[in-house]
C-alpha positions as CSV (number, residue, x, y, z in Angstrom):
1,M,0.0,0.2,0.1
2,F,2.7,2.5,1.0
3,F,4.4,1.8,-2.5
4,L,1.3,2.7,-4.4
5,N,0.9,6.0,-2.5
6,V,4.4,6.9,-2.9
7,C,3.9,6.3,-7.2
8,K,0.9,8.5,-7.0
9,N,2.9,11.3,-5.2
10,F,6.0,10.5,-7.4
11,R,3.7,11.1,-10.6
12,Y,2.1,14.3,-9.2
13,V,5.6,15.6,-8.2
14,F,6.9,14.8,-11.0
15,K,4.4,16.3,-13.4
16,S,4.5,19.6,-11.3
17,C,8.4,19.8,-11.6
18,T,8.1,19.1,-15.4
19,L,5.7,21.7,-15.9
20,S,7.5,24.1,-13.5
21,V,10.8,23.5,-15.4
22,T,9.2,24.2,-18.8
23,F,7.6,27.1,-17.9
24,F,10.8,28.6,-16.3
25,L,12.4,28.0,-19.6
26,F,10.0,29.6,-21.8
27,C,9.9,32.9,-19.6
28,A,13.7,32.8,-19.3
29,Q,13.8,32.6,-23.3
30,I,11.5,35.5,-23.2
31,L,13.1,37.7,-20.2
32,F,16.7,37.4,-21.3
33,S,16.9,37.1,-24.8
34,E,20.1,38.8,-26.4
35,D,18.5,39.0,-29.7
36,S,15.3,40.7,-30.5
37,S,11.9,39.9,-29.1
38,I,8.9,40.7,-31.0
39,F,5.7,41.9,-29.0
40,Q,2.4,43.4,-30.0
41,L,1.2,46.9,-29.1
42,S,-2.3,48.0,-28.4
43,S,-4.0,49.1,-32.0
44,A,-4.0,53.0,-32.1
45,K,-3.3,54.4,-35.7
46,V,-2.8,57.5,-37.3
47,I,-5.2,58.7,-39.9
48,E,-3.4,59.7,-43.1
49,G,-2.9,63.5,-43.2
50,S,-2.8,64.1,-39.6
51,P,-1.2,67.2,-38.8
52,I,2.1,67.2,-36.1
53,Q,1.3,69.6,-33.4
54,I,4.3,70.9,-31.5
55,S,4.6,73.4,-28.0
56,S,7.4,73.9,-26.9
57,D,9.5,77.0,-24.9
58,S,11.7,78.1,-27.9
59,A,12.0,77.2,-31.1
60,I,15.0,77.7,-34.0
61,Y,13.8,77.4,-37.4
62,D,16.7,77.2,-40.4
63,E,14.7,77.3,-43.6
64,N,18.2,76.7,-45.5
65,Q,18.8,73.5,-44.0
66,G,15.3,72.2,-43.8
67,F,14.9,71.7,-40.0
68,A,13.6,73.1,-36.9
69,T,14.8,72.7,-33.2
70,F,12.2,72.9,-30.4
71,I,13.5,73.3,-26.8
72,G,12.3,73.1,-23.5
73,D,9.2,71.2,-22.5
74,V,8.6,69.9,-25.8
75,R,5.0,68.2,-26.6
76,V,4.4,66.4,-29.7
77,G,0.8,65.2,-30.8
78,H,0.4,63.2,-33.9
79,G,-3.0,61.4,-33.9
80,P,-3.2,59.0,-30.9
81,Y,0.6,59.4,-30.3
82,K,1.6,62.0,-27.6
83,L,5.7,62.4,-27.2
84,R,7.4,64.8,-24.9
85,G,11.0,65.6,-24.5
86,E,13.5,68.6,-23.9
87,K,14.9,68.7,-27.4
88,V,13.3,67.9,-30.8
89,K,15.0,68.4,-34.0
90,V,12.2,68.4,-36.8
91,I,13.8,67.4,-40.1
92,F,11.4,68.9,-43.1
93,D,11.0,68.3,-46.6
94,I,10.0,71.2,-49.0
95,T,7.1,69.8,-51.6
96,K,6.8,71.4,-54.7
97,E,4.1,73.6,-53.6
98,G,6.6,75.3,-51.0
99,N,5.1,73.4,-48.2
100,K,7.1,72.0,-45.4
101,E,6.5,68.4,-44.5
102,P,7.9,67.2,-41.4
103,L,9.8,63.7,-42.2
104,E,11.3,63.0,-38.8
105,L,11.5,63.9,-35.3
106,I,15.1,63.5,-33.4
107,F,14.8,63.7,-29.6
108,T,18.2,63.9,-28.1
109,E,17.5,65.0,-24.4
110,G,15.0,62.2,-23.1
111,V,11.4,61.4,-24.6
112,I,8.3,60.1,-23.1
113,F,6.3,58.1,-25.8
114,S,2.3,57.0,-25.3
115,N,-0.3,55.8,-27.5
116,G,-3.0,56.1,-25.1
117,F,-2.7,52.4,-24.2
118,E,1.0,52.0,-23.4
119,I,3.8,54.3,-22.3
120,G,7.6,54.2,-23.0
121,K,10.6,56.4,-22.2
122,S,14.0,56.5,-23.3
123,E,17.1,59.2,-23.7
124,K,17.0,59.5,-27.3
125,A,14.6,58.3,-30.1
126,N,14.0,58.8,-33.6
127,Y,10.1,59.1,-35.0
128,N,10.1,58.5,-38.9
129,I,6.6,60.0,-39.7
130,L,6.1,58.8,-43.3
131,E,7.0,55.3,-42.1
132,N,5.3,55.5,-38.8
133,F,8.4,54.0,-37.1
134,L,9.9,54.7,-33.7
135,I,13.0,53.9,-32.5
136,M,14.1,54.4,-28.9
137,N,17.6,54.4,-27.7
138,K,19.5,54.0,-24.5
139,D,17.8,53.1,-21.3
140,V,14.4,52.1,-22.6
141,M,11.5,51.4,-20.4
142,F,8.4,50.4,-21.8
143,K,4.9,49.6,-19.7
144,Q,2.2,47.6,-21.6
145,N,-0.7,47.1,-19.1
146,E,1.0,45.7,-16.0
147,S,4.0,44.3,-17.9
148,V,7.3,46.3,-17.9
149,F,10.2,46.0,-20.3
150,F,13.6,47.5,-19.9
151,G,16.3,47.6,-22.8
152,E,18.9,49.1,-24.9
153,T,16.8,49.5,-27.5
154,A,13.1,49.4,-28.9
155,E,11.8,49.8,-32.2
156,F,7.9,50.3,-32.7
157,D,6.2,49.6,-36.3
158,L,3.5,51.9,-35.3
159,A,1.6,51.2,-38.6
160,N,1.4,47.4,-38.3
161,G,1.3,47.5,-34.2
162,N,4.7,45.5,-33.8
163,M,7.5,46.2,-31.1
164,S,10.7,44.6,-31.0
165,F,13.6,45.0,-28.2
166,G,17.2,44.9,-29.0
167,G,20.3,43.9,-27.0
168,R,19.9,42.6,-23.5
169,I,16.3,43.0,-22.2
170,N,14.5,42.5,-18.7
171,A,11.0,42.3,-18.4
172,S,8.2,41.6,-15.8
173,I,5.2,40.4,-17.6
174,S,2.0,39.8,-16.1
175,G,-0.8,37.3,-17.0
176,G,-2.9,40.1,-18.2
177,G,-0.4,41.6,-20.5
């Protein structure tokens, strides 16, 4: 009788241990990846033709060079996306009609990004407006629901809702995120 009880307990313990090890290895692959890891963003899209709205404490515009630099509490709105930093360089393209179309936003002194669902921050970022692509560099932190990711770089394909992290990442992933 003792042998049967031990066998039943052994099977239960063995199953529990096997599931625990499998879960740990799965999480370790996600949490400690040295390569790029892809995740999904919440759905938030810019309607084509949406204007870029910028406010700041000061601005320097160089029409000959095709850029403007905004300095001091810079706030950028582009559809559902909100970006905030201390210094932003805006690269323009001058159309045939003479209009100045913003192509890229370059944040060099910190940035906070939000799409209304998630929030991220880093020391530097480039937002390619035409491609709807955001790259955050240096000390990246990104929060999605209750999950938090920390890494060296993060790339956000805002048009398709994909995000990926490069270099070494650390994450705390909740069941709801």
